[in-house]
A tleap script that builds the chain and sets N, CA, C and O, in Angstrom:
source leaprc.protein.ff14SB
mol = sequence {
  NMET LYS ALA PHE ILE ILE GLY ALA THR GLY
  GLY ILE GLY ARG ARG VAL ALA GLU ARG LEU
  ALA THR ARG GLY HIE GLN ALA LYS ARG LEU
  VAL ARG ARG ARG VAL GLN VAL GLU ALA LEU
  SER GLY LEU GLY ILE ASP ALA VAL LEU GLY
  ASP LEU VAL ARG VAL SER VAL ALA THR LEU
  ALA ASP VAL ILE ARG GLY SER ASP VAL VAL
  LEU PHE THR ALA GLY ALA GLY GLY GLY ASP
  GLY PRO GLU ALA THR THR ALA ILE ASP GLY
  ASP GLY PRO ASP LYS VAL ALA GLN ALA MET
  LYS ILE ALA GLY VAL SER ARG PHE TYR LEU
  VAL SER VAL PHE PRO GLU ALA TRP ARG GLU
  ARG HIE MET ASP GLU ASP PHE GLU GLN TYR
  MET VAL GLU HIE PRO LEU THR ARG GLN PRO
  GLY SER PRO ARG THR PRO CSER
}
set mol.1.N position { 101.807 133.099 97.409 }
set mol.1.CA position { 102.185 132.304 97.620 }
set mol.1.C position { 101.610 130.757 97.372 }
set mol.1.O position { 100.410 130.720 97.646 }
set mol.2.N position { 102.097 129.563 96.961 }
set mol.2.CA position { 101.457 128.524 96.794 }
set mol.2.C position { 102.034 127.380 97.613 }
set mol.2.O position { 103.211 127.021 97.585 }
set mol.3.N position { 101.046 126.847 98.355 }
set mol.3.CA position { 101.322 125.851 99.522 }
set mol.3.C position { 100.483 124.785 99.167 }
set mol.3.O position { 99.314 124.829 98.786 }
set mol.4.N position { 101.480 123.483 99.397 }
set mol.4.CA position { 100.854 122.126 99.558 }
set mol.4.C position { 101.093 121.882 100.803 }
set mol.4.O position { 102.110 122.049 101.477 }
set mol.5.N position { 99.682 121.319 101.145 }
set mol.5.CA position { 99.274 120.732 102.535 }
set mol.5.C position { 98.969 119.533 102.639 }
set mol.5.O position { 98.039 119.062 101.984 }
set mol.6.N position { 99.798 118.714 103.600 }
set mol.6.CA position { 99.545 117.388 103.794 }
set mol.6.C position { 99.103 116.927 105.071 }
set mol.6.O position { 99.886 116.760 106.006 }
set mol.7.N position { 97.603 116.668 105.158 }
set mol.7.CA position { 96.937 116.800 106.690 }
set mol.7.C position { 96.059 117.924 106.630 }
set mol.7.O position { 95.917 118.672 107.598 }
set mol.8.N position { 95.432 118.091 105.491 }
set mol.8.CA position { 94.477 119.396 105.331 }
set mol.8.C position { 93.037 118.997 105.904 }
set mol.8.O position { 92.198 119.898 105.892 }
set mol.9.N position { 92.640 117.692 106.425 }
set mol.9.CA position { 91.307 117.682 106.699 }
set mol.9.C position { 91.428 117.742 107.939 }
set mol.9.O position { 90.452 118.080 108.609 }
set mol.10.N position { 92.612 117.440 108.531 }
set mol.10.CA position { 92.651 117.761 110.510 }
set mol.10.C position { 92.418 118.895 110.539 }
set mol.10.O position { 92.270 119.624 109.559 }
set mol.11.N position { 92.352 119.212 111.734 }
set mol.11.CA position { 92.208 120.745 112.314 }
set mol.11.C position { 93.087 121.337 112.280 }
set mol.11.O position { 92.710 122.491 112.483 }
set mol.12.N position { 94.316 121.317 112.119 }
set mol.12.CA position { 95.039 122.300 111.943 }
set mol.12.C position { 95.272 122.882 110.507 }
set mol.12.O position { 95.190 124.067 110.183 }
set mol.13.N position { 95.622 121.659 109.598 }
set mol.13.CA position { 95.887 121.981 108.410 }
set mol.13.C position { 94.555 122.759 107.624 }
set mol.13.O position { 94.659 123.626 106.756 }
set mol.14.N position { 93.232 122.172 108.204 }
set mol.14.CA position { 91.965 123.308 107.705 }
set mol.14.C position { 92.051 124.874 108.229 }
set mol.14.O position { 91.643 125.893 107.671 }
set mol.15.N position { 92.564 124.748 109.197 }
set mol.15.CA position { 92.872 126.237 109.811 }
set mol.15.C position { 93.630 127.163 108.981 }
set mol.15.O position { 93.263 128.299 108.680 }
set mol.16.N position { 94.913 126.493 108.569 }
set mol.16.CA position { 95.772 126.973 108.084 }
set mol.16.C position { 95.552 127.176 106.576 }
set mol.16.O position { 95.993 128.243 106.150 }
set mol.17.N position { 94.994 126.412 105.737 }
set mol.17.CA position { 94.471 126.801 104.518 }
set mol.17.C position { 93.297 127.290 104.111 }
set mol.17.O position { 92.966 127.390 102.929 }
set mol.18.N position { 92.481 127.681 105.278 }
set mol.18.CA position { 91.508 128.843 105.343 }
set mol.18.C position { 92.198 129.999 105.368 }
set mol.18.O position { 92.050 130.855 104.496 }
set mol.19.N position { 93.220 130.156 106.625 }
set mol.19.CA position { 93.945 131.838 106.657 }
set mol.19.C position { 94.795 131.835 105.755 }
set mol.19.O position { 95.338 132.933 105.634 }
set mol.20.N position { 95.264 130.804 104.830 }
set mol.20.CA position { 96.289 130.863 103.468 }
set mol.20.C position { 95.020 131.830 102.262 }
set mol.20.O position { 95.391 132.737 101.517 }
set mol.21.N position { 93.707 131.379 102.353 }
set mol.21.CA position { 92.914 131.649 101.021 }
set mol.21.C position { 92.108 133.011 101.617 }
set mol.21.O position { 91.365 133.638 100.863 }
set mol.22.N position { 92.294 133.399 102.936 }
set mol.22.CA position { 91.794 134.313 103.340 }
set mol.22.C position { 92.879 136.046 102.715 }
set mol.22.O position { 92.585 137.187 102.358 }
set mol.23.N position { 94.122 135.251 102.908 }
set mol.23.CA position { 95.222 136.386 102.578 }
set mol.23.C position { 95.727 135.844 101.018 }
set mol.23.O position { 96.902 135.702 100.681 }
set mol.24.N position { 94.691 135.618 100.284 }
set mol.24.CA position { 94.926 135.620 99.264 }
set mol.24.C position { 96.199 134.621 98.303 }
set mol.24.O position { 96.778 134.897 97.253 }
set mol.25.N position { 96.295 133.320 99.262 }
set mol.25.CA position { 97.099 132.700 98.748 }
set mol.25.C position { 96.710 131.145 98.220 }
set mol.25.O position { 95.632 130.759 98.673 }
set mol.26.N position { 97.459 130.112 97.268 }
set mol.26.CA position { 96.602 129.127 96.815 }
set mol.26.C position { 97.081 128.184 97.808 }
set mol.26.O position { 98.224 128.338 98.237 }
set mol.27.N position { 96.317 127.170 98.257 }
set mol.27.CA position { 96.880 125.926 99.006 }
set mol.27.C position { 96.057 124.878 98.207 }
set mol.27.O position { 94.838 124.919 98.044 }
set mol.28.N position { 96.966 123.867 97.701 }
set mol.28.CA position { 96.553 122.685 96.821 }
set mol.28.C position { 96.573 121.694 98.521 }
set mol.28.O position { 97.445 121.846 99.376 }
set mol.29.N position { 95.537 120.855 98.618 }
set mol.29.CA position { 95.907 119.847 99.641 }
set mol.29.C position { 95.754 118.181 98.796 }
set mol.29.O position { 95.281 117.925 97.689 }
set mol.30.N position { 96.378 117.235 99.865 }
set mol.30.CA position { 96.398 115.816 99.693 }
set mol.30.C position { 95.480 115.478 100.583 }
set mol.30.O position { 95.482 115.663 101.800 }
set mol.31.N position { 94.368 114.763 99.620 }
set mol.31.CA position { 92.950 114.299 100.654 }
set mol.31.C position { 93.041 112.803 100.602 }
set mol.31.O position { 93.735 112.615 99.603 }
set mol.32.N position { 92.799 111.871 101.003 }
set mol.32.CA position { 92.615 110.295 101.271 }
set mol.32.C position { 91.199 109.813 100.415 }
set mol.32.O position { 91.058 108.885 99.620 }
set mol.33.N position { 90.294 110.749 100.871 }
set mol.33.CA position { 88.912 110.295 100.205 }
set mol.33.C position { 88.514 111.147 99.049 }
set mol.33.O position { 88.421 112.374 99.099 }
set mol.34.N position { 88.225 110.204 97.727 }
set mol.34.CA position { 87.124 111.092 96.646 }
set mol.34.C position { 86.184 112.165 97.059 }
set mol.34.O position { 86.168 113.250 96.478 }
set mol.35.N position { 85.422 111.887 98.026 }
set mol.35.CA position { 84.640 112.502 98.949 }
set mol.35.C position { 84.878 114.095 99.310 }
set mol.35.O position { 84.234 115.136 99.177 }
set mol.36.N position { 86.139 113.714 99.830 }
set mol.36.CA position { 87.129 114.953 100.110 }
set mol.36.C position { 87.245 116.201 99.194 }
set mol.36.O position { 86.909 117.381 99.303 }
set mol.37.N position { 87.973 115.312 98.074 }
set mol.37.CA position { 88.027 116.026 96.746 }
set mol.37.C position { 87.039 116.781 96.194 }
set mol.37.O position { 87.284 117.897 95.735 }
set mol.38.N position { 85.808 116.239 96.184 }
set mol.38.CA position { 84.654 116.767 95.561 }
set mol.38.C position { 84.084 117.890 96.329 }
set mol.38.O position { 83.845 119.010 95.876 }
set mol.39.N position { 83.860 117.415 97.729 }
set mol.39.CA position { 83.309 118.648 98.341 }
set mol.39.C position { 84.455 119.445 98.570 }
set mol.39.O position { 83.949 120.565 98.647 }
set mol.40.N position { 85.629 119.587 98.722 }
set mol.40.CA position { 86.320 120.907 98.422 }
set mol.40.C position { 86.744 121.567 97.488 }
set mol.40.O position { 87.346 122.636 97.585 }
set mol.41.N position { 86.368 120.779 96.146 }
set mol.41.CA position { 86.001 121.424 94.828 }
set mol.41.C position { 85.075 122.315 94.807 }
set mol.41.O position { 85.286 123.460 94.407 }
set mol.42.N position { 83.787 121.848 95.292 }
set mol.42.CA position { 82.655 122.437 95.550 }
set mol.42.C position { 82.779 123.838 95.925 }
set mol.42.O position { 82.316 124.725 95.209 }
set mol.43.N position { 83.531 124.128 97.280 }
set mol.43.CA position { 83.829 125.071 97.770 }
set mol.43.C position { 85.136 125.877 96.963 }
set mol.43.O position { 85.572 126.768 97.693 }
set mol.44.N position { 85.848 125.791 95.681 }
set mol.44.CA position { 86.511 126.359 94.833 }
set mol.44.C position { 87.992 126.049 95.419 }
set mol.44.O position { 88.936 126.745 95.047 }
set mol.45.N position { 88.148 125.148 96.206 }
set mol.45.CA position { 89.385 124.459 97.142 }
set mol.45.C position { 90.089 123.274 96.096 }
set mol.45.O position { 89.529 122.215 95.808 }
set mol.46.N position { 91.594 123.750 95.544 }
set mol.46.CA position { 91.668 122.633 94.905 }
set mol.46.C position { 92.823 121.232 96.102 }
set mol.46.O position { 93.798 121.429 96.827 }
set mol.47.N position { 92.288 120.344 95.864 }
set mol.47.CA position { 92.326 118.813 96.299 }
set mol.47.C position { 92.777 117.537 95.750 }
set mol.47.O position { 91.989 116.856 95.095 }
set mol.48.N position { 94.104 117.115 95.982 }
set mol.48.CA position { 94.456 116.051 95.227 }
set mol.48.C position { 94.339 114.977 96.053 }
set mol.48.O position { 94.707 114.948 97.227 }
set mol.49.N position { 93.651 113.791 95.232 }
set mol.49.CA position { 93.538 112.206 95.618 }
set mol.49.C position { 94.967 111.782 95.870 }
set mol.49.O position { 95.850 111.781 95.012 }
set mol.50.N position { 95.129 111.363 97.343 }
set mol.50.CA position { 96.396 110.479 97.518 }
set mol.50.C position { 96.265 110.160 98.867 }
set mol.50.O position { 95.522 110.711 99.679 }
set mol.51.N position { 97.048 109.220 99.058 }
set mol.51.CA position { 97.331 108.872 100.465 }
set mol.51.C position { 98.937 108.888 101.002 }
set mol.51.O position { 99.793 108.052 100.713 }
set mol.52.N position { 99.013 109.439 101.401 }
set mol.52.CA position { 100.675 109.670 101.929 }
set mol.52.C position { 101.529 108.038 102.221 }
set mol.52.O position { 102.715 107.770 102.026 }
set mol.53.N position { 100.815 107.464 102.559 }
set mol.53.CA position { 101.178 105.802 102.897 }
set mol.53.C position { 101.530 105.176 101.880 }
set mol.53.O position { 102.469 104.380 101.873 }
set mol.54.N position { 100.745 105.487 100.791 }
set mol.54.CA position { 100.487 104.632 99.860 }
set mol.54.C position { 101.281 105.185 98.482 }
set mol.54.O position { 101.844 104.320 97.812 }
set mol.55.N position { 101.345 106.402 98.082 }
set mol.55.CA position { 101.853 106.873 97.170 }
set mol.55.C position { 103.212 106.997 97.063 }
set mol.55.O position { 103.932 107.301 98.014 }
set mol.56.N position { 103.627 106.760 95.871 }
set mol.56.CA position { 105.324 106.933 95.625 }
set mol.56.C position { 105.889 108.013 95.627 }
set mol.56.O position { 105.156 108.951 95.314 }
set mol.57.N position { 107.178 108.319 95.917 }
set mol.57.CA position { 107.892 109.831 96.042 }
set mol.57.C position { 107.790 110.298 95.236 }
set mol.57.O position { 107.654 111.518 95.317 }
set mol.58.N position { 107.784 109.561 93.714 }
set mol.58.CA position { 107.458 110.411 92.366 }
set mol.58.C position { 106.507 110.814 92.250 }
set mol.58.O position { 106.459 111.959 91.801 }
set mol.59.N position { 105.388 110.208 92.540 }
set mol.59.CA position { 104.203 110.650 92.075 }
set mol.59.C position { 104.186 111.942 93.405 }
set mol.59.O position { 103.994 113.114 93.077 }
set mol.60.N position { 104.343 111.668 94.462 }
set mol.60.CA position { 104.356 113.196 95.296 }
set mol.60.C position { 104.830 114.213 94.947 }
set mol.60.O position { 104.477 115.354 95.243 }
set mol.61.N position { 105.894 113.782 94.112 }
set mol.61.CA position { 106.399 114.941 93.320 }
set mol.61.C position { 105.893 115.739 92.407 }
set mol.61.O position { 105.769 116.963 92.430 }
set mol.62.N position { 105.596 114.937 91.565 }
set mol.62.CA position { 104.551 115.517 90.750 }
set mol.62.C position { 103.506 116.477 91.092 }
set mol.62.O position { 103.161 117.395 90.347 }
set mol.63.N position { 102.939 116.197 92.420 }
set mol.63.CA position { 101.720 116.676 92.666 }
set mol.63.C position { 102.269 117.908 93.810 }
set mol.63.O position { 101.472 118.772 94.179 }
set mol.64.N position { 103.916 117.883 94.395 }
set mol.64.CA position { 104.438 118.880 94.938 }
set mol.64.C position { 104.593 119.659 93.909 }
set mol.64.O position { 103.989 120.728 93.989 }
set mol.65.N position { 105.353 119.431 92.739 }
set mol.65.CA position { 105.816 120.524 92.058 }
set mol.65.C position { 105.112 121.730 91.731 }
set mol.65.O position { 104.034 121.539 91.169 }
set mol.66.N position { 105.442 122.927 91.938 }
set mol.66.CA position { 105.358 124.173 91.538 }
set mol.66.C position { 105.005 125.247 92.855 }
set mol.66.O position { 104.907 126.473 92.895 }
set mol.67.N position { 104.837 123.988 94.089 }
set mol.67.CA position { 104.449 124.901 95.099 }
set mol.67.C position { 105.380 125.326 95.556 }
set mol.67.O position { 106.433 124.825 95.163 }
set mol.68.N position { 105.472 126.641 96.780 }
set mol.68.CA position { 106.452 127.397 97.466 }
set mol.68.C position { 106.917 126.810 98.665 }
set mol.68.O position { 108.103 126.923 98.975 }
set mol.69.N position { 105.865 126.004 99.592 }
set mol.69.CA position { 106.125 125.674 100.320 }
set mol.69.C position { 105.348 124.429 100.415 }
set mol.69.O position { 104.371 124.429 99.667 }
set mol.70.N position { 105.539 123.139 101.274 }
set mol.70.CA position { 105.064 122.141 101.859 }
set mol.70.C position { 104.759 122.419 103.310 }
set mol.70.O position { 105.475 123.115 104.030 }
set mol.71.N position { 103.677 121.844 103.674 }
set mol.71.CA position { 103.066 121.972 105.282 }
set mol.71.C position { 102.827 120.890 105.399 }
set mol.71.O position { 102.175 120.330 104.517 }
set mol.72.N position { 103.320 120.103 106.673 }
set mol.72.CA position { 102.923 118.920 106.982 }
set mol.72.C position { 102.106 118.905 108.204 }
set mol.72.O position { 102.646 119.131 109.286 }
set mol.73.N position { 101.090 118.706 108.136 }
set mol.73.CA position { 100.292 118.542 109.723 }
set mol.73.C position { 99.715 117.670 109.713 }
set mol.73.O position { 98.658 117.896 110.302 }
set mol.74.N position { 99.787 116.390 109.251 }
set mol.74.CA position { 99.226 115.078 108.965 }
set mol.74.C position { 99.836 113.793 110.535 }
set mol.74.O position { 101.019 113.531 110.752 }
set mol.75.N position { 99.080 113.438 111.058 }
set mol.75.CA position { 99.389 112.301 112.104 }
set mol.75.C position { 98.485 111.519 112.157 }
set mol.75.O position { 97.348 111.809 111.785 }
set mol.76.N position { 98.810 110.411 112.614 }
set mol.76.CA position { 98.298 109.110 112.724 }
set mol.76.C position { 97.068 109.309 113.634 }
set mol.76.O position { 95.904 108.987 113.399 }
set mol.77.N position { 97.645 109.983 114.859 }
set mol.77.CA position { 96.566 110.291 116.000 }
set mol.77.C position { 96.521 109.030 117.081 }
set mol.77.O position { 95.770 109.117 118.053 }
set mol.78.N position { 97.289 107.943 116.895 }
set mol.78.CA position { 97.587 106.814 117.846 }
set mol.78.C position { 96.428 106.139 117.801 }
set mol.78.O position { 96.351 105.275 118.674 }
set mol.79.N position { 95.203 106.261 116.862 }
set mol.79.CA position { 93.948 105.276 117.187 }
set mol.79.C position { 94.504 104.185 116.135 }
set mol.79.O position { 94.729 103.299 116.958 }
set mol.80.N position { 94.789 103.763 115.213 }
set mol.80.CA position { 95.134 103.037 114.083 }
set mol.80.C position { 96.492 102.293 114.544 }
set mol.80.O position { 97.053 101.868 113.534 }
set mol.81.N position { 97.133 102.021 115.582 }
set mol.81.CA position { 98.181 101.320 115.821 }
set mol.81.C position { 99.556 101.672 115.610 }
set mol.81.O position { 99.912 102.661 114.969 }
set mol.82.N position { 100.297 100.874 116.142 }
set mol.82.CA position { 101.992 101.509 116.031 }
set mol.82.C position { 102.297 101.985 114.393 }
set mol.82.O position { 102.772 103.009 113.902 }
set mol.83.N position { 101.783 100.726 113.827 }
set mol.83.CA position { 102.267 100.437 112.113 }
set mol.83.C position { 101.555 101.982 111.621 }
set mol.83.O position { 102.263 102.819 111.060 }
set mol.84.N position { 100.419 102.182 111.839 }
set mol.84.CA position { 99.723 103.731 111.061 }
set mol.84.C position { 100.939 104.818 111.777 }
set mol.84.O position { 101.353 105.686 111.008 }
set mol.85.N position { 101.409 104.808 112.929 }
set mol.85.CA position { 102.265 105.874 113.331 }
set mol.85.C position { 103.282 105.920 112.685 }
set mol.85.O position { 103.674 107.042 112.364 }
set mol.86.N position { 103.888 105.005 112.360 }
set mol.86.CA position { 105.169 104.287 111.777 }
set mol.86.C position { 105.180 105.360 110.517 }
set mol.86.O position { 105.897 106.345 110.342 }
set mol.87.N position { 104.155 104.824 109.733 }
set mol.87.CA position { 104.093 105.172 108.574 }
set mol.87.C position { 103.645 106.433 108.160 }
set mol.87.O position { 104.043 106.824 107.063 }
set mol.88.N position { 102.720 107.320 108.970 }
set mol.88.CA position { 103.025 108.297 108.730 }
set mol.88.C position { 103.590 109.527 109.438 }
set mol.88.O position { 103.738 110.545 108.762 }
set mol.89.N position { 103.964 109.537 110.901 }
set mol.89.CA position { 104.553 110.206 111.822 }
set mol.89.C position { 106.205 110.080 111.680 }
set mol.89.O position { 107.007 110.984 111.914 }
set mol.90.N position { 106.486 108.837 111.270 }
set mol.90.CA position { 108.121 108.432 110.974 }
set mol.90.C position { 108.376 108.483 109.921 }
set mol.90.O position { 109.271 109.316 109.779 }
set mol.91.N position { 107.981 107.868 108.647 }
set mol.91.CA position { 108.130 107.865 107.194 }
set mol.91.C position { 107.362 108.892 106.698 }
set mol.91.O position { 108.045 109.317 105.766 }
set mol.92.N position { 106.528 109.438 106.744 }
set mol.92.CA position { 105.837 110.755 106.069 }
set mol.92.C position { 106.742 111.685 105.799 }
set mol.92.O position { 107.139 111.894 104.652 }
set mol.93.N position { 107.165 112.351 106.870 }
set mol.93.CA position { 108.160 113.314 106.675 }
set mol.93.C position { 109.484 113.189 105.593 }
set mol.93.O position { 109.785 113.988 104.706 }
set mol.94.N position { 110.136 111.974 105.952 }
set mol.94.CA position { 111.364 111.212 105.128 }
set mol.94.C position { 110.605 111.316 103.417 }
set mol.94.O position { 111.270 111.667 102.443 }
set mol.95.N position { 109.440 111.018 103.356 }
set mol.95.CA position { 108.806 110.458 101.548 }
set mol.95.C position { 109.026 111.942 101.414 }
set mol.95.O position { 109.962 112.414 100.769 }
set mol.96.N position { 108.071 112.699 102.088 }
set mol.96.CA position { 107.521 114.302 101.612 }
set mol.96.C position { 109.005 114.859 101.441 }
set mol.96.O position { 109.138 115.284 100.293 }
set mol.97.N position { 110.065 114.988 102.135 }
set mol.97.CA position { 111.333 115.505 102.142 }
set mol.97.C position { 112.067 115.232 100.749 }
set mol.97.O position { 112.508 116.150 100.056 }
set mol.98.N position { 112.175 113.564 100.325 }
set mol.98.CA position { 112.526 113.218 99.239 }
set mol.98.C position { 111.550 113.951 97.739 }
set mol.98.O position { 112.014 114.532 96.757 }
set mol.99.N position { 110.542 113.732 97.972 }
set mol.99.CA position { 109.919 114.350 96.846 }
set mol.99.C position { 109.962 115.782 96.820 }
set mol.99.O position { 110.259 116.108 95.671 }
set mol.100.N position { 109.792 116.868 97.603 }
set mol.100.CA position { 110.498 117.936 97.804 }
set mol.100.C position { 111.766 118.184 96.953 }
set mol.100.O position { 112.044 119.164 96.263 }
set mol.101.N position { 112.362 117.215 97.143 }
set mol.101.CA position { 113.845 117.069 96.649 }
set mol.101.C position { 113.779 117.280 95.038 }
set mol.101.O position { 114.234 118.211 94.374 }
set mol.102.N position { 113.076 116.132 94.622 }
set mol.102.CA position { 112.729 116.018 92.981 }
set mol.102.C position { 111.967 116.781 92.548 }
set mol.102.O position { 112.053 116.843 91.322 }
set mol.103.N position { 111.000 117.623 93.104 }
set mol.103.CA position { 110.559 118.791 92.835 }
set mol.103.C position { 110.709 120.143 92.890 }
set mol.103.O position { 109.977 121.054 92.503 }
set mol.104.N position { 112.082 120.133 93.587 }
set mol.104.CA position { 112.913 121.253 93.708 }
set mol.104.C position { 111.953 122.569 94.690 }
set mol.104.O position { 112.113 123.788 94.641 }
set mol.105.N position { 111.075 121.862 95.437 }
set mol.105.CA position { 111.016 122.919 96.863 }
set mol.105.C position { 111.458 122.592 97.667 }
set mol.105.O position { 111.608 121.415 97.994 }
set mol.106.N position { 111.919 123.878 98.429 }
set mol.106.CA position { 113.116 123.751 99.530 }
set mol.106.C position { 112.097 124.242 101.068 }
set mol.106.O position { 112.580 123.996 102.173 }
set mol.107.N position { 111.117 124.725 100.992 }
set mol.107.CA position { 110.577 125.254 102.015 }
set mol.107.C position { 109.827 124.191 102.754 }
set mol.107.O position { 108.869 123.662 102.190 }
set mol.108.N position { 110.152 123.849 103.893 }
set mol.108.CA position { 109.060 123.057 104.655 }
set mol.108.C position { 108.578 122.992 106.113 }
set mol.108.O position { 109.342 123.087 107.074 }
set mol.109.N position { 107.040 122.795 106.214 }
set mol.109.CA position { 107.123 123.317 107.583 }
set mol.109.C position { 106.612 122.008 108.006 }
set mol.109.O position { 105.977 121.360 107.173 }
set mol.110.N position { 106.806 121.500 109.239 }
set mol.110.CA position { 106.327 120.631 109.915 }
set mol.110.C position { 105.364 120.968 111.340 }
set mol.110.O position { 105.704 121.506 112.394 }
set mol.111.N position { 104.572 120.642 111.081 }
set mol.111.CA position { 103.612 120.730 112.481 }
set mol.111.C position { 103.260 119.858 113.004 }
set mol.111.O position { 102.625 118.941 112.482 }
set mol.112.N position { 103.743 119.971 114.695 }
set mol.112.CA position { 103.777 118.772 115.457 }
set mol.112.C position { 103.591 118.932 116.835 }
set mol.112.O position { 103.430 120.089 117.225 }
set mol.113.N position { 103.577 117.995 117.689 }
set mol.113.CA position { 103.669 118.277 119.053 }
set mol.113.C position { 105.111 118.465 119.621 }
set mol.113.O position { 105.985 117.849 119.010 }
set mol.114.N position { 105.394 119.011 120.399 }
set mol.114.CA position { 106.449 119.691 121.275 }
set mol.114.C position { 106.726 118.353 121.639 }
set mol.114.O position { 105.797 117.613 121.963 }
set mol.115.N position { 108.267 117.830 121.616 }
set mol.115.CA position { 108.650 116.736 121.737 }
set mol.115.C position { 108.397 116.244 123.154 }
set mol.115.O position { 108.031 115.076 123.281 }
set mol.116.N position { 108.556 117.029 124.265 }
set mol.116.CA position { 108.461 116.540 125.349 }
set mol.116.C position { 106.871 116.551 126.252 }
set mol.116.O position { 106.668 116.191 127.412 }
set mol.117.N position { 105.805 117.150 125.147 }
set mol.117.CA position { 104.683 117.156 125.831 }
set mol.117.C position { 103.755 116.269 126.489 }
set mol.117.O position { 103.428 115.147 126.099 }
set mol.118.N position { 103.376 116.853 127.486 }
set mol.118.CA position { 102.910 115.469 128.508 }
set mol.118.C position { 103.587 114.578 128.774 }
set mol.118.O position { 103.074 113.469 128.917 }
set mol.119.N position { 105.009 114.771 128.933 }
set mol.119.CA position { 105.627 113.476 129.437 }
set mol.119.C position { 105.441 112.967 131.015 }
set mol.119.O position { 105.373 111.781 131.339 }
set mol.120.N position { 105.366 114.221 132.034 }
set mol.120.CA position { 104.918 113.934 132.940 }
set mol.120.C position { 103.485 112.976 132.933 }
set mol.120.O position { 103.172 112.689 134.089 }
set mol.121.N position { 102.778 112.554 132.161 }
set mol.121.CA position { 101.295 112.374 132.602 }
set mol.121.C position { 101.430 110.705 132.493 }
set mol.121.O position { 100.589 109.835 132.719 }
set mol.122.N position { 102.927 110.602 132.027 }
set mol.122.CA position { 103.091 108.977 131.325 }
set mol.122.C position { 101.507 108.650 130.463 }
set mol.122.O position { 100.413 108.201 130.803 }
set mol.123.N position { 102.067 109.114 129.299 }
set mol.123.CA position { 100.933 108.836 128.202 }
set mol.123.C position { 101.344 107.120 127.698 }
set mol.123.O position { 102.338 106.395 127.738 }
set mol.124.N position { 100.013 107.034 127.256 }
set mol.124.CA position { 100.031 105.240 126.780 }
set mol.124.C position { 101.163 105.154 125.686 }
set mol.124.O position { 101.868 106.040 125.203 }
set mol.125.N position { 101.092 103.452 125.395 }
set mol.125.CA position { 102.108 102.968 124.402 }
set mol.125.C position { 101.968 103.825 122.831 }
set mol.125.O position { 102.917 104.065 122.085 }
set mol.126.N position { 100.806 104.119 122.635 }
set mol.126.CA position { 100.785 104.438 121.292 }
set mol.126.C position { 101.062 106.099 121.162 }
set mol.126.O position { 101.118 106.692 120.084 }
set mol.127.N position { 101.187 106.580 122.182 }
set mol.127.CA position { 101.960 108.243 122.397 }
set mol.127.C position { 103.508 107.630 122.344 }
set mol.127.O position { 104.263 107.885 121.406 }
set mol.128.N position { 103.817 106.937 123.272 }
set mol.128.CA position { 105.209 106.634 123.208 }
set mol.128.C position { 105.579 106.043 122.084 }
set mol.128.O position { 106.740 106.191 121.700 }
set mol.129.N position { 104.828 105.402 121.478 }
set mol.129.CA position { 105.117 104.895 119.678 }
set mol.129.C position { 105.505 106.229 119.328 }
set mol.129.O position { 106.692 106.486 119.127 }
set mol.130.N position { 104.384 107.319 119.216 }
set mol.130.CA position { 104.255 108.429 118.177 }
set mol.130.C position { 105.882 109.425 118.692 }
set mol.130.O position { 106.292 110.249 117.875 }
set mol.131.N position { 106.650 109.242 120.013 }
set mol.131.CA position { 107.115 109.771 120.401 }
set mol.131.C position { 108.575 109.245 119.464 }
set mol.131.O position { 109.320 110.047 118.900 }
set mol.132.N position { 108.748 107.872 119.456 }
set mol.132.CA position { 109.553 107.428 119.005 }
set mol.132.C position { 109.774 107.581 117.424 }
set mol.132.O position { 110.856 107.598 116.837 }
set mol.133.N position { 108.490 107.688 116.879 }
set mol.133.CA position { 108.622 108.035 115.476 }
set mol.133.C position { 108.958 109.750 114.841 }
set mol.133.O position { 109.527 110.119 113.814 }
set mol.134.N position { 108.412 110.409 115.808 }
set mol.134.CA position { 108.575 111.673 115.610 }
set mol.134.C position { 109.765 112.097 115.209 }
set mol.134.O position { 110.775 111.580 115.686 }
set mol.135.N position { 109.846 113.148 114.231 }
set mol.135.CA position { 111.348 113.541 113.195 }
set mol.135.C position { 112.261 114.266 114.502 }
set mol.135.O position { 113.459 114.518 114.372 }
set mol.136.N position { 111.686 114.480 115.443 }
set mol.136.CA position { 112.330 115.994 115.903 }
set mol.136.C position { 113.223 114.963 117.133 }
set mol.136.O position { 114.193 115.478 117.689 }
set mol.137.N position { 112.921 113.877 117.400 }
set mol.137.CA position { 112.953 112.989 118.754 }
set mol.137.C position { 113.684 111.730 117.927 }
set mol.137.O position { 114.487 111.178 118.679 }
set mol.138.N position { 113.647 111.141 116.662 }
set mol.138.CA position { 114.118 110.084 116.299 }
set mol.138.C position { 115.354 110.099 115.578 }
set mol.138.O position { 115.502 110.841 114.607 }
set mol.139.N position { 116.368 109.228 116.040 }
set mol.139.CA position { 118.105 109.565 115.593 }
set mol.139.C position { 118.101 108.779 114.527 }
set mol.139.O position { 117.178 107.966 114.487 }
set mol.140.N position { 118.900 108.779 113.600 }
set mol.140.CA position { 119.087 108.257 112.401 }
set mol.140.C position { 119.622 106.947 113.081 }
set mol.140.O position { 120.087 107.006 114.219 }
set mol.141.N position { 119.555 105.731 112.369 }
set mol.141.CA position { 119.494 104.278 113.030 }
set mol.141.C position { 119.456 103.559 114.449 }
set mol.141.O position { 120.135 102.700 115.010 }
set mol.142.N position { 118.337 104.321 114.761 }
set mol.142.CA position { 117.816 104.056 116.191 }
set mol.142.C position { 116.967 103.221 116.080 }
set mol.142.O position { 116.313 103.093 115.044 }
set mol.143.N position { 116.840 102.623 116.932 }
set mol.143.CA position { 115.686 101.530 116.860 }
set mol.143.C position { 114.264 102.196 116.675 }
set mol.143.O position { 114.209 103.413 116.500 }
set mol.144.N position { 113.338 101.583 116.702 }
set mol.144.CA position { 112.202 102.170 116.079 }
set mol.144.C position { 110.844 101.507 117.041 }
set mol.144.O position { 109.704 101.133 116.765 }
set mol.145.N position { 111.443 101.575 117.954 }
set mol.145.CA position { 110.489 100.576 119.092 }
set mol.145.C position { 110.581 101.336 120.377 }
set mol.145.O position { 111.696 101.734 120.715 }
set mol.146.N position { 109.387 101.624 121.250 }
set mol.146.CA position { 109.541 102.590 122.583 }
set mol.146.C position { 110.281 101.933 123.634 }
set mol.146.O position { 109.971 100.784 123.950 }
set mol.147.N position { 111.198 102.521 124.191 }
set mol.147.CA position { 112.061 102.211 125.296 }
set mol.147.C position { 110.975 101.677 126.636 }
set mol.147.O position { 111.452 101.344 127.722 }
savepdb mol mol.pdb
quit
């Protein structure tokens, strides 16, 4: 199996890529920094330089093409503000789905937080923004601001 992983340098993406490799599968990764490409290449791991926020749908389709599955484990993490959360957690899965359609790849796995996780803990505004942007909770046409 050939997997394309977005968010492969994070904890979940890295673990999944390692497990795929130990089972004889190929995992190509999208990474944001050249040093990450070089480090992964030194380990025999295929990585493509690109930023999910800045890459075009057409370019993303080109690098996804030939994959059997796309795994999306990227997340803004709430540390870079609501704009980053919107760009990665909100718009990212949509961009990837468009690219997959162009590339002819139909299997898409989205790894994410459970939509109501820790709601009883009254999370901060960054978490609330994440919940607004989350693909499983966002309704088409709904306003993109926390309520």
